[in-house]
C-alpha positions, 0 to 999 in steps of 0.5 A: 433310746433304750427299751427297758421292757422285754415284753414291749420289745417283742410287741414292737417286733411282732407289731411291725409285721402287721402295721407296715407302713405305719410305725408300731408306735402309732398303735402302741400309743393306743394302748399307752400314750406314754409308750414311744421309741421315737420321742420322750413323752409325759402326762401332766398329773397335777397342776398346783398353784404356787402364786396367782401367776405361777404353777407347778406342773407335776409330770409323769415321764414315759418310756425312755426317761431317766431320773438321773438328772442333776439338780438345777438342770432344765428340760424342754416341753412341747405342748400341742395347741390348735394343732401345732406344738409349741416348745419352751425350756423350763428348769426342773424344780423337783429333786431327782427321785426315781421312786416318785415316778414324776418330775416337776417344772414351775412356770410363771405366766408372763404377759408376753408369754403365750405358752407360759400363760397356757401352762399356768392357766389352761393346761388340764391334768391328763394332757400328753406332752412331749419332753426333751432330756434334762440338760444344762450346767447350772447344777448342784455339785456332788459333794456340794461346797461347804459354804454356798450362796444363792442370789435369785430373783423372781422365777429364778428360784426354780432351779435353786428349789431343785438343789435345795430339795435335793439337799433336804432329802439327803439330810446333809445341808451345808452352810447355805445362804439364800438371798431371794428377791420378789416384788412382794410376798404374794409374788414370792414363789415357794415362800412357805416351803422356804421358811419351813426349810430355814426352820428345819435346818440350822445351817440354812439361812433364808433372806427374804427381800421384797423390792416394793418395800426394800428395793433391789439388792445390788452387788455392792450391798451383798455384805449387808445381808450376808457378811461372809459372802466373799467366802462362798461359792455363788449361784445366781439366777433371775432378771438379766440386769441383776445377773449382769451386775453380779457378773461385772461385780465378780469380774472386778474382784477377780472372782468370776470362777466362783460365780455360776449364772443361769439366764432365762433370757439373753440380750441381743446386740445390734447387727448390720445384717441386711436380711435376704431371702431364706429358703427352707430346704426341701419344703419348697417354701421361702420368705424375704425378711429384713435383718432383724427377723430371726430365722425361726420367726421367718420360718413361722411366717412361711408356715414351716414347722420348725423345732424350738425350745427356749427361743433365747439361744440357750437350749440348742433345740432349734439348731439346723445346718446352714446349706448356703449363704451367711447368717449372724448371731444376734447376741454376739454379732458372729457370722456363720457360713455354709456347713455350720449349724446355726441357732435359728432363734437368735440368728438373722439372715446376712444374705440370701440363705438356705436352711436344711429343714 
């Protein structure tokens, strides 16, 4: 991590002599909690309500952050709750603008989502969070294609908003068609802003679809809302059944290379993993589990502090080396053996195994 400030480098060098065995960061954070050479941090500046069940978190990143991310990428965010950090990954909904000094994620509170509920309804401005650098390849090309189609549902609009806001700031919006589905108007995120963008840019078409009233937009009906959809490069993000149907449709037409998909959840396949005793490296802790309990869940049961992000096999925050034994990937059924890195959030024990923690 690059330390940008000469003054701070000198403070760290001098401070190290006086703070051993503590790390200088332990003292620097008393001066500014966003100063750290060990981890990326951010401060929540504002929490802006988007719908009744969603909110935008405007975050000021600290030392070491780069604003050179690509529109459409996601970040990891760690929040301390009751003495324990909880990690998730969320798409950036803001454009990459260094001069503003902040980034934004927009979160929808899900009934089963402990952290999403906390971020939307319980996170106070001023909270210091941990961050992970932007990543992901669901991004806006530079330059963008002449004709683009976005097919999104629900909170799948969040990475697309980063792309649209970037195009708007550049003042060079190509021929863009957005087909966005939500349950109803109250559930549609950024509705007013999207309508304003459509009014502002002649080449941006916004198709609103409310499933309570209009039903779901199936791939075979794309031509009814966008007559030239087959001439457009397509980006899709939303519920898994919608994405599965689009992938199948594009593959059937031999157009899979023109479809870019971002999934917020991944389906698991049935495996014949038998489970076993999982040992967590040098912690001295182990737990016996069945073949349906993920390695991450097993660690949490054993009281082991394990890193994770998306909990769905996308971000690789949870990757650890497998020291012995065999594990299986819940999505593909692929088996991993000693010496390989495994994703603990979507892997289960096929035998007794040991993880390096």
